[in-house]
C-alpha positions as CSV (number, residue, x, y, z in Angstrom):
1,M,19.0,-52.6,90.7
2,H,19.9,-49.1,91.8
3,L,23.3,-48.9,93.6
4,P,23.5,-46.3,96.3
5,H,26.6,-44.1,96.5
6,F,28.3,-42.7,99.6
7,P,29.2,-39.0,99.0
8,H,29.9,-38.6,102.8
9,L,32.8,-41.0,102.6
10,P,36.2,-39.3,102.5
11,T,38.2,-39.1,99.3
12,I,41.5,-40.9,99.5
13,A,44.4,-38.7,98.4
14,G,45.3,-39.4,94.8
15,L,42.1,-41.2,94.1
16,G,39.9,-38.4,92.8
17,N,38.6,-40.6,90.0
18,A,37.6,-43.4,92.3
19,E,34.2,-44.0,93.8
20,W,32.7,-46.0,96.6
21,I,29.9,-48.4,95.7
22,T,28.1,-51.3,97.5
23,N,29.1,-54.9,97.1
24,Y,25.9,-55.5,95.0
25,E,27.8,-54.7,91.9
26,I,30.5,-57.4,92.2
27,V,28.9,-60.2,94.1
28,N,26.7,-62.7,92.3
29,I,23.4,-62.3,94.1
30,K,20.8,-64.9,93.3
31,N,17.8,-63.5,95.3
32,E,16.8,-60.7,97.6
33,K,17.1,-62.9,100.7
34,S,20.8,-63.4,100.0
35,I,21.3,-59.7,100.1
36,S,20.0,-59.3,103.6
37,E,22.1,-62.2,104.8
38,Q,25.4,-60.7,103.6
39,K,27.4,-58.3,105.6
40,R,27.4,-55.0,103.7
41,R,30.8,-54.2,102.3
42,L,31.9,-51.0,100.7
43,I,33.8,-51.3,97.5
44,M,36.1,-48.7,96.0
45,K,36.3,-48.7,92.2
46,I,39.7,-47.4,91.0
47,E,41.0,-46.8,87.5
48,I,44.6,-48.0,87.2
49,P,46.6,-46.5,84.2
50,Y,47.7,-49.2,81.7
51,G,49.4,-48.1,78.5
52,N,47.2,-45.4,77.0
53,N,44.1,-46.8,78.6
54,S,43.2,-48.1,82.1
55,Q,42.1,-51.1,84.0
56,T,39.5,-51.2,86.8
57,L,40.5,-52.3,90.3
58,L,38.0,-53.1,93.0
59,T,39.1,-52.9,96.6
60,N,37.0,-53.0,99.8
61,D,36.9,-51.1,103.0
62,Q,38.8,-53.8,104.9
63,Q,42.1,-52.8,103.1
64,L,44.1,-49.9,104.5
65,L,44.6,-48.0,101.2
66,E,47.2,-45.3,100.5
67,T,48.5,-43.7,97.3
68,A,51.7,-42.0,96.1
69,S,51.8,-39.7,93.1
70,P,54.0,-36.9,91.9
71,K,53.3,-33.7,93.8
72,R,50.5,-31.6,92.1
73,T,52.6,-28.7,90.8
74,P,51.2,-26.3,88.3
75,A,52.7,-26.0,84.8
76,D,54.9,-22.9,84.4
77,P,55.0,-22.3,80.6
78,K,57.3,-19.3,81.1
79,S,59.9,-21.1,83.2
80,V,62.0,-22.2,80.3
81,S,62.3,-18.8,78.7
82,K,62.9,-17.2,82.0
83,S,65.7,-19.7,82.8
84,I,67.3,-19.2,79.4
85,A,67.2,-15.4,79.9
86,T,68.7,-15.6,83.4
87,P,71.1,-18.6,83.4
88,T,72.6,-20.0,86.5
89,Q,76.3,-19.0,86.9
90,F,76.8,-18.8,83.2
91,E,76.9,-16.3,80.3
92,D,73.5,-15.4,78.8
93,F,72.2,-17.5,75.9
94,D,72.6,-14.9,73.2
95,S,76.3,-14.3,74.1
96,F,76.9,-18.1,74.2
97,I,75.4,-18.5,70.7
98,S,76.9,-15.4,69.1
99,A,80.4,-16.6,70.0
100,R,79.9,-20.0,68.4
101,K,79.2,-21.2,64.8
102,K,78.7,-25.0,65.0
103,I,76.1,-26.1,67.5
104,L,75.2,-29.6,68.7
105,V,71.8,-29.8,70.4
106,V,71.5,-32.9,72.6
107,V,68.0,-34.2,73.4
108,N,66.4,-37.2,75.2
109,D,65.1,-40.2,73.4
110,Y,61.7,-41.8,73.3
111,T,62.0,-43.4,76.8
112,R,61.7,-40.1,78.5
113,P,58.6,-37.9,78.8
114,T,60.7,-34.7,78.3
115,P,58.6,-32.1,76.4
116,T,61.6,-31.4,74.1
117,S,59.8,-29.8,71.2
118,S,58.4,-27.0,73.3
119,V,61.9,-26.1,74.5
120,L,63.5,-26.3,71.0
121,K,60.9,-23.8,69.7
122,Q,62.4,-21.2,72.0
123,L,65.9,-21.5,70.7
124,N,66.9,-19.0,68.0
125,L,69.3,-21.1,66.1
126,R,68.3,-20.7,62.4
127,S,71.4,-18.7,61.6
128,K,73.7,-21.4,63.0
129,D,75.2,-24.6,61.7
130,T,73.2,-27.0,63.9
131,T,73.0,-30.7,64.4
132,T,70.4,-32.2,66.8
133,I,71.4,-35.6,68.2
134,I,68.9,-37.9,70.0
135,A,70.9,-39.2,72.9
136,C,69.8,-42.9,72.9
137,G,72.5,-44.4,75.2
138,T,72.2,-48.1,74.5
139,H,68.6,-47.9,73.4
140,R,67.6,-48.5,69.8
141,E,67.3,-45.8,67.2
142,P,64.0,-43.9,67.3
143,N,61.5,-44.5,64.5
144,Q,59.9,-41.7,62.5
145,Q,56.8,-41.5,64.7
146,E,59.0,-41.2,67.8
147,I,61.2,-38.6,66.1
148,R,58.1,-36.5,65.5
149,E,57.0,-36.9,69.1
150,I,60.4,-35.8,70.4
151,L,61.0,-32.9,68.0
152,G,57.5,-31.9,67.1
153,G,58.2,-32.7,63.4
154,P,60.6,-34.7,61.2
155,T,63.5,-32.4,62.3
156,S,64.1,-29.7,64.8
157,P,62.1,-26.4,64.6
158,F,65.2,-24.5,63.7
159,G,66.2,-27.0,61.0
160,G,69.7,-28.3,60.6
161,R,70.9,-31.9,60.6
162,L,69.5,-34.8,62.7
163,A,71.4,-37.7,64.2
164,A,70.8,-40.5,66.6
165,H,73.5,-42.0,68.8
166,H,74.6,-45.6,68.2
167,S,76.6,-46.9,71.2
168,R,77.9,-49.9,69.3
169,D,79.1,-48.0,66.3
170,N,82.8,-47.7,67.1
171,G,83.4,-45.6,64.0
172,S,81.3,-42.8,65.5
173,L,83.2,-42.8,68.8
174,I,86.3,-41.1,70.1
175,Q,88.4,-42.6,73.0
176,L,89.2,-40.3,75.9
177,G,90.9,-42.6,78.4
178,S,89.6,-43.9,81.7
179,T,87.8,-42.5,84.7
180,S,89.2,-42.8,88.2
181,R,86.9,-45.9,88.7
182,G,88.3,-47.6,85.6
183,T,85.5,-46.9,83.1
184,K,87.0,-46.7,79.6
185,L,85.4,-43.6,78.2
186,S,84.4,-43.3,74.5
187,L,82.0,-40.5,73.3
188,N,80.2,-39.6,70.2
189,R,82.5,-37.7,67.8
190,L,79.8,-35.1,67.1
191,L,80.6,-33.7,70.5
192,F,84.1,-32.8,69.3
193,D,83.0,-31.5,65.9
194,S,81.0,-28.6,67.5
195,D,82.2,-25.5,69.3
196,G,78.9,-25.2,71.3
197,I,76.7,-27.8,72.9
198,I,73.1,-27.2,74.1
199,V,71.7,-29.9,76.4
200,V,68.0,-30.3,77.0
201,G,67.2,-32.8,79.8
202,S,64.7,-33.6,82.6
203,V,65.5,-34.5,86.1
204,E,63.8,-37.1,88.2
205,P,64.9,-39.7,90.7
206,H,66.8,-42.7,89.3
207,Y,67.1,-46.0,91.1
208,F,70.9,-46.3,90.9
209,A,72.2,-43.0,89.5
210,G,70.5,-40.9,92.1
211,Y,68.8,-38.7,89.5
212,T,68.5,-38.5,85.8
213,G,69.5,-35.5,83.8
214,G,72.4,-33.1,83.8
215,R,75.7,-34.9,83.6
216,K,74.0,-38.0,82.2
217,F,73.8,-36.4,78.7
218,L,77.4,-37.5,78.2
219,L,77.6,-40.9,80.0
220,P,75.6,-43.0,79.3
221,A,73.5,-41.0,76.7
222,L,76.3,-40.3,74.2
223,A,78.9,-42.9,75.3
224,G,80.1,-46.2,73.8
225,F,78.5,-49.4,74.7
226,E,81.5,-50.7,76.7
227,S,81.6,-47.4,78.6
228,V,78.0,-47.8,79.7
229,V,78.5,-51.5,80.7
230,M,81.5,-50.6,82.9
231,N,79.7,-47.6,84.5
232,H,76.5,-49.5,85.2
233,A,78.4,-52.4,86.8
234,L,79.0,-49.9,89.6
235,A,75.3,-49.9,90.3
236,V,75.5,-53.0,92.5
237,D,77.3,-51.0,95.1
238,D,75.0,-50.3,98.1
239,H,75.6,-46.5,97.8
240,A,74.3,-46.6,94.2
241,R,70.7,-45.8,95.1
242,I,67.8,-43.6,94.4
243,T,68.0,-39.9,95.4
244,Q,71.6,-40.3,96.6
245,L,74.4,-38.4,94.9
246,E,77.1,-38.1,97.5
247,G,79.1,-41.3,97.7
248,N,77.2,-42.8,94.8
249,P,79.8,-44.5,92.6
250,V,77.7,-44.3,89.4
251,H,77.1,-40.6,89.8
252,E,80.7,-39.9,90.7
253,D,81.7,-41.9,87.5
254,F,79.4,-39.6,85.5
255,M,81.1,-36.6,87.0
256,D,84.6,-38.1,86.2
257,A,83.5,-38.5,82.6
258,L,82.4,-34.9,82.5
259,R,85.8,-33.8,83.8
260,L,87.6,-36.0,81.3
261,F,85.6,-34.4,78.5
262,G,86.2,-30.9,79.8
263,R,84.8,-28.0,77.8
264,V,82.2,-27.2,80.5
265,D,82.2,-23.6,79.3
266,D,81.1,-24.8,75.9
267,I,77.9,-26.5,77.3
268,F,74.7,-24.6,77.8
269,S,72.4,-26.7,79.9
270,I,68.6,-26.6,80.1
271,Q,67.3,-28.8,82.9
272,L,63.6,-29.4,83.5
273,V,61.4,-30.8,86.2
274,L,58.0,-32.1,85.1
275,N,54.7,-32.3,86.9
276,A,52.3,-35.3,87.0
277,E,51.0,-34.4,83.5
278,H,54.6,-34.3,82.1
279,Q,54.4,-30.5,81.8
280,V,57.3,-28.2,82.7
281,S,56.9,-26.9,86.3
282,F,60.5,-25.8,86.8
283,A,63.5,-25.0,84.6
284,S,67.1,-24.1,85.3
285,S,69.5,-23.2,82.6
286,G,73.2,-22.3,82.2
287,H,76.1,-24.2,83.8
288,I,75.7,-28.0,83.4
289,I,76.4,-28.8,87.1
290,H,74.6,-25.8,88.7
291,S,71.5,-26.1,86.6
292,F,71.4,-29.9,87.4
293,N,71.7,-29.2,91.2
294,D,68.9,-26.7,91.0
295,A,66.7,-29.2,89.3
296,V,67.5,-31.9,91.8
297,K,66.3,-29.8,94.7
298,E,63.0,-29.1,92.9
299,A,62.6,-32.8,91.8
300,N,62.9,-33.9,95.4
301,G,59.8,-31.9,96.3
302,T,57.9,-33.2,93.3
303,Y,58.8,-36.9,93.2
304,V,59.6,-38.0,96.7
305,A,56.3,-39.0,98.3
306,P,56.0,-39.6,102.1
307,V,53.7,-42.5,102.9
308,T,52.6,-43.6,106.4
309,E,54.4,-46.9,106.6
310,Q,55.5,-49.9,104.5
311,A,52.7,-51.8,102.8
312,D,52.0,-55.5,102.4
313,I,51.0,-55.0,98.7
314,V,52.4,-52.2,96.5
315,I,50.9,-51.6,93.1
316,S,53.4,-49.7,90.9
317,V,52.3,-48.3,87.6
318,S,54.8,-47.7,84.8
319,K,53.2,-45.1,82.5
320,P,54.1,-44.2,78.9
321,P,56.8,-43.8,77.7
322,M,58.5,-45.7,80.5
323,D,56.3,-48.8,79.8
324,I,58.0,-49.4,76.5
325,D,59.6,-52.7,77.7
326,F,60.4,-54.6,80.8
327,Y,64.0,-53.4,80.9
328,Q,62.7,-49.8,81.3
329,S,59.7,-50.8,83.5
330,Q,61.9,-52.3,86.1
331,K,62.5,-48.8,87.4
332,A,58.9,-48.9,88.7
333,I,59.8,-52.0,90.7
334,E,63.1,-50.6,92.1
335,N,61.6,-47.2,93.0
336,V,59.0,-48.7,95.4
337,K,61.1,-51.3,97.1
338,L,61.6,-49.2,100.3
339,A,57.8,-49.1,100.6
340,V,57.1,-52.8,100.7
341,R,57.3,-54.9,103.8
342,E,59.6,-58.0,104.2
343,G,57.6,-60.8,102.6
344,G,55.4,-58.4,100.8
345,I,54.2,-58.2,97.2
346,I,55.0,-55.7,94.4
347,I,52.5,-55.7,91.5
348,L,54.1,-54.1,88.4
349,V,51.5,-52.7,86.0
350,S,53.2,-52.0,82.6
351,S,52.1,-52.9,79.1
352,C,55.8,-53.6,78.1
353,R,54.5,-53.0,74.6
354,E,57.8,-53.8,72.9
355,G,58.6,-56.9,75.0
356,I,61.5,-57.5,77.2
357,G,63.9,-54.9,75.9
358,D,67.6,-55.7,76.3
359,R,68.0,-59.5,76.0
360,G,71.2,-59.5,78.0
361,F,69.4,-58.5,81.2
362,Y,66.8,-61.2,80.6
363,N,69.4,-63.9,79.8
364,L,71.3,-63.1,83.0
365,L,68.2,-63.2,85.1
366,T,67.0,-66.5,83.7
367,S,70.4,-68.2,83.7
368,H,70.2,-69.1,87.4
369,D,74.0,-68.7,87.4
370,E,75.1,-67.6,90.9
371,T,78.3,-66.0,89.5
372,M,77.1,-63.6,86.8
373,D,79.6,-61.8,84.6
374,S,79.7,-58.1,85.7
375,H,81.0,-57.2,82.2
376,K,77.7,-58.2,80.6
377,F,75.1,-55.5,79.9
378,G,72.1,-55.7,82.3
379,F,74.2,-57.3,85.1
380,H,73.3,-54.4,87.5
381,K,69.6,-54.9,86.9
382,A,69.7,-58.7,87.2
383,I,71.6,-58.5,90.5
384,K,69.2,-55.9,92.0
385,M,66.2,-58.0,90.9
386,R,67.6,-61.1,92.5
387,K,68.2,-59.2,95.8
388,L,64.7,-57.9,95.8
389,L,63.2,-61.3,95.2
390,E,64.8,-62.5,98.3
391,R,62.5,-60.3,100.4
392,A,59.4,-59.8,98.3
393,K,57.3,-61.5,95.6
394,I,56.9,-59.7,92.3
395,F,53.7,-59.9,90.2
396,V,53.6,-58.6,86.6
397,V,50.6,-57.3,84.8
398,S,51.7,-56.8,81.2
399,D,51.3,-57.9,77.6
400,L,54.3,-60.2,77.9
401,P,53.8,-63.9,77.1
402,T,53.3,-65.6,80.4
403,D,56.5,-67.7,80.1
404,V,58.6,-64.6,80.1
405,P,57.9,-63.4,83.6
406,K,57.9,-67.0,84.9
407,A,61.4,-67.5,83.5
408,M,62.5,-64.5,85.6
409,S,60.9,-66.0,88.8
410,L,58.1,-63.4,88.5
411,S,54.3,-64.2,88.5
412,P,52.4,-63.1,85.4
413,F,48.8,-61.9,85.5
414,A,46.3,-60.9,82.7
415,N,45.0,-57.9,84.6
416,V,45.5,-55.9,87.8
417,Q,42.3,-57.3,89.5
418,T,43.4,-60.9,89.3
419,A,46.9,-60.0,90.5
420,F,45.4,-58.0,93.4
421,D,43.0,-60.8,94.3
422,K,45.9,-63.3,94.4
423,A,48.0,-60.9,96.6
424,L,45.0,-60.6,99.0
425,E,44.8,-64.4,99.1
426,I,48.4,-64.5,100.3
427,K,48.5,-61.4,102.5
428,G,45.0,-61.4,103.9
429,N,41.9,-59.3,103.2
430,S,43.0,-56.6,105.7
431,A,46.4,-56.0,104.0
432,R,47.9,-52.6,103.9
433,V,47.9,-51.5,100.2
434,L,49.9,-48.8,98.5
435,I,49.1,-47.7,94.9
436,V,52.0,-45.8,93.3
437,Y,51.0,-43.8,90.2
438,D,54.0,-43.1,87.9
439,G,56.1,-45.7,89.7
440,S,59.0,-45.1,87.2
441,V,59.7,-41.7,88.8
442,V,57.8,-41.5,92.1
443,V,59.7,-42.6,95.3
444,P,57.5,-43.5,98.2
445,I,59.3,-43.1,101.5
446,P,57.7,-44.5,104.7
447,T,57.7,-42.1,107.6
448,H,57.3,-44.8,110.2
């Protein structure tokens, strides 16, 4: 049977790959008479990213549908070289390098989409004694494939040594004392073995640190495990929230750590803002604080997405590499919580291809202990999840065994369609629906 299309229907913003079709395609029609007896309903077919593929979602014209995505900003291939040539409130890159012999290059790990290799290719460091360190924070060490994806090869384009940070290896750490908030700070000793540090990072909203990037290269990225646990325990404070820096105890603790470390003049920072395709659209280089602040301003315009009002159902997609595990994918839940109504439903779409991630977070969330130990890693995530579950249901579309989400009081589903259908069953067929692409970085903010 030929299915008529409706080119006169408006395209919903962010759904350029969707199409309106008639209900003939999804309803089991037994004869021609049944067609005439049915109310014609328009169906929108939408492709929802899932891992490196996608899943099909069918919605109908009864639902009030809205989307949120990163702002469509063009790639600027020259922005990195321009920013390096004209650094922010800092000496130029050539002068910085010429005055130093031993250089430590700090780069993000596999959980960030930072196009690190394209930046490293622009750094003329072959004449220097260099070490490139992958700043893993508390994450596992990258495998060979992930190293190639980060660096563009088995090592940096300019050669030198390669290292990965191990937060639990006390022998690789140096103690510095405590921050004003009591965080006992220990940092990777390679920071102290170099006379120049180059930091390559990307800046996007972070659900309790305010923003990623900048000062985070030190704590948590190159800090000891205990330091990270103590810092992240501050995330339960109501001021530790997305896009907020002023008064945010986690951010202020990061800044304290930077002051304790000192040597700001020995750090050349390259901070990036990426577009929806994970291409560089903006870069600011030079001073670690000023370059970060420049990138924050740009990131606000890229990742903060105004939406009409709160939705009954929010579908939040965690794209690669953020979908590596549930621990990382939780960002896609936290980022959208302001956009869901009281009693609403968040549908997380994430492959969680490596499972749960940190077991401490999972163990805390499944313990049902009302007095959780704030000194255990993952405490902050477990507390935030419990608070959110008091005002909304959370459905999970993933490759996790079904008993894993259930143990966390979440509802598992095999695909996005069955999760959406169940959500409609609960909230009604005329529910307001919000689809958030790249939910791990996009922040939908209701305007009403």
